[in-house]
N, C-alpha and C positions, 0 to 999 in steps of 0.2 A: 544688373547686367550693363546698364548704360554707364555706370561708373567704371566698370572693368574695361569697356571699349575706350572710353575717354582717357583712362590712365595709359592704356596701350598706345594710343595715338600720340599722346604728349610725351611719352618716354623717349629720351634721347641718349640713353646710356651706351648704345651700340654704335653711335655715330663716330666716335673717336677711333674705335677699332677698325671700322671700314675705311676711314680716312688714312690711317696709318698703313693699312693694307694697300690702298691705292698708291700712296707715296712710295712704298717699298717696291711695288711692281713697276712703277715708272722709273725708279732708280735702276732696277734690274734691266729693264729694256735699254736704258741709256748706256749701261755698262756693256751689254751685249753688242749694241751698235758700234760703240767705240772700239771694242776689241776686234770686231769684224773689220772695221775700216783700217785699224792699225795692222792687222794681219795681212790684209790685201796689199797695203803699201809696203810692208816689210817683204812680202813674197815677191813683189815686183822689183824692189831694190836688189834683193839677193839674186833674182834671175838675171838682171842687168849686169851685176857684178860677175856672175858665173859666165855669161856670154863674153864679157870683156877678157876674162882670164883664159878662156878657151881660144880666143883669137890671137893670143900672143905667142 
């Protein structure tokens, strides 16, 4: 039983999968934040352009 617990504690085969999952989630969050910021800026620019064309 002691060997089984020791082998379980020293096993590192799942670490790579967890690290890849964390990296993928961070990339996903960065993409979402970037797309949100771009959408907000684009919406603001188009609203300004629309206001300018209505004033003419």
